[in-house]
C-alpha positions as CSV (number, residue, x, y, z in Angstrom):
1,X,-18.9,39.7,-55.6
2,X,-22.3,39.2,-54.4
3,X,-24.4,42.6,-53.4
4,X,-27.5,40.8,-52.0
5,X,-26.7,41.3,-48.3
6,X,-28.8,38.2,-47.7
7,X,-27.6,35.3,-45.7
8,X,-29.8,33.0,-48.0
9,X,-27.0,33.0,-50.5
10,X,-24.6,31.7,-47.9
11,X,-27.2,28.9,-46.9
12,X,-27.9,27.9,-50.4
13,X,-24.0,27.5,-51.1
14,X,-23.7,25.3,-47.8
15,X,-26.8,23.2,-48.9
16,X,-24.8,22.6,-52.2
17,X,-21.6,21.7,-50.1
18,X,-23.4,19.3,-48.1
19,X,-25.3,17.7,-51.3
20,X,-21.6,17.3,-52.5
21,X,-20.5,15.7,-49.3
22,X,-23.4,13.2,-49.3
23,X,-22.3,12.5,-53.0
24,X,-18.9,11.9,-52.1
25,X,-19.6,9.7,-49.2
26,X,-21.8,7.5,-51.5
27,X,-19.1,7.1,-53.9
28,X,-16.6,6.1,-51.0
29,X,-19.2,3.7,-49.7
30,X,-20.0,2.2,-53.0
31,X,-16.2,1.9,-53.6
32,X,-15.7,0.0,-50.6
33,X,-18.5,-2.4,-51.2
34,X,-17.1,-3.2,-54.7
35,X,-13.7,-3.6,-53.3
36,X,-14.7,-6.1,-50.9
37,X,-17.0,-7.9,-53.4
38,X,-13.8,-9.6,-54.6
39,X,-13.3,-11.2,-51.2
40,X,-17.0,-12.3,-51.1
41,X,-16.7,-13.8,-54.4
42,X,-13.6,-16.0,-53.6
43,X,-15.4,-16.9,-50.4
44,X,-18.8,-18.1,-52.1
45,X,-17.2,-20.1,-55.1
46,X,-13.4,-20.7,-54.3
47,X,-13.4,-23.2,-57.2
48,X,-14.6,-21.0,-59.8
49,X,-12.7,-18.1,-58.6
50,X,-10.8,-15.9,-61.2
51,X,-8.0,-14.0,-60.1
52,X,-8.7,-11.1,-62.5
53,X,-12.3,-10.6,-61.2
54,X,-10.8,-9.9,-57.6
55,X,-8.2,-7.7,-59.1
56,X,-10.9,-5.8,-61.0
57,X,-12.9,-5.4,-58.1
58,X,-9.9,-4.0,-56.2
59,X,-9.2,-1.5,-58.9
60,X,-12.7,-0.5,-59.7
61,X,-13.4,-0.1,-55.7
62,X,-10.2,2.1,-55.3
63,X,-11.2,4.2,-58.3
64,X,-14.8,5.0,-56.6
65,X,-13.0,5.8,-53.2
66,X,-10.5,8.1,-55.0
67,X,-13.1,9.7,-56.9
68,X,-15.3,10.2,-53.7
69,X,-12.2,11.8,-51.9
70,X,-11.5,14.0,-54.8
71,X,-15.3,15.2,-54.9
72,X,-15.1,16.0,-51.4
73,X,-11.9,18.0,-51.7
74,X,-12.9,20.0,-54.8
75,X,-16.4,20.8,-53.4
76,X,-14.7,22.1,-50.3
77,X,-12.4,24.3,-52.6
78,X,-15.4,25.7,-54.5
79,X,-17.4,26.5,-51.3
80,X,-14.4,28.2,-49.7
81,X,-13.8,30.3,-52.9
82,X,-17.4,31.4,-52.8
83,X,-17.2,32.4,-49.2
84,X,-14.4,34.7,-50.2
85,X,-16.9,36.5,-52.6
86,X,-19.6,37.1,-50.1
87,X,-19.8,40.6,-48.0
88,X,-19.9,40.5,-44.1
89,X,-23.5,41.3,-44.3
90,X,-24.3,38.0,-45.6
91,X,-22.9,36.1,-42.7
92,X,-25.2,35.8,-39.7
93,X,-23.3,36.8,-36.6
94,X,-21.3,34.2,-34.8
95,X,-22.2,31.7,-37.7
96,X,-19.2,29.3,-38.3
97,X,-19.5,29.1,-42.2
98,X,-16.2,27.2,-42.5
99,X,-17.1,24.2,-40.6
100,X,-18.8,22.4,-43.4
101,X,-15.7,22.7,-45.6
102,X,-13.6,21.3,-42.9
103,X,-15.7,18.4,-42.3
104,X,-15.5,17.7,-46.2
105,X,-11.6,18.0,-46.2
106,X,-11.5,15.6,-43.2
107,X,-13.7,13.1,-45.2
108,X,-11.5,13.5,-48.3
109,X,-8.5,12.9,-46.1
110,X,-10.0,9.7,-44.6
111,X,-11.1,8.4,-47.8
112,X,-7.5,8.7,-49.3
113,X,-6.4,7.1,-46.2
114,X,-8.8,4.2,-46.8
115,X,-7.7,3.8,-50.4
116,X,-4.1,3.6,-49.3
117,X,-4.8,1.0,-46.7
118,X,-7.1,-1.2,-48.9
119,X,-4.4,-1.2,-51.6
120,X,-1.6,-2.3,-49.0
121,X,-3.8,-5.0,-47.6
122,X,-4.5,-6.3,-51.3
């Protein structure tokens, strides 16, 4: 449990959560681009298309998307656990400290939905 009674501890934890949020969004976006690269390869060179290449891009892309969803969910869990260790003096009056975690959990859920949607469309 923290005994600093300093809101900077909360803000440092929130900055860390937001850094993990950016990381998860980058992984999800990269996964989407990799997954869609198979379609681009088929359109650019249909005669030289290999079925394995587009299948690999699907699985690698989905892996990145799922990893991004996991990072978003796990970082929210860590942040919420840390909030439980802080004293009331470390929270500014009226400050909603849980919003960042909720946004991160929504990103995780949307990424999982995207992965399912792309898998079903393949």
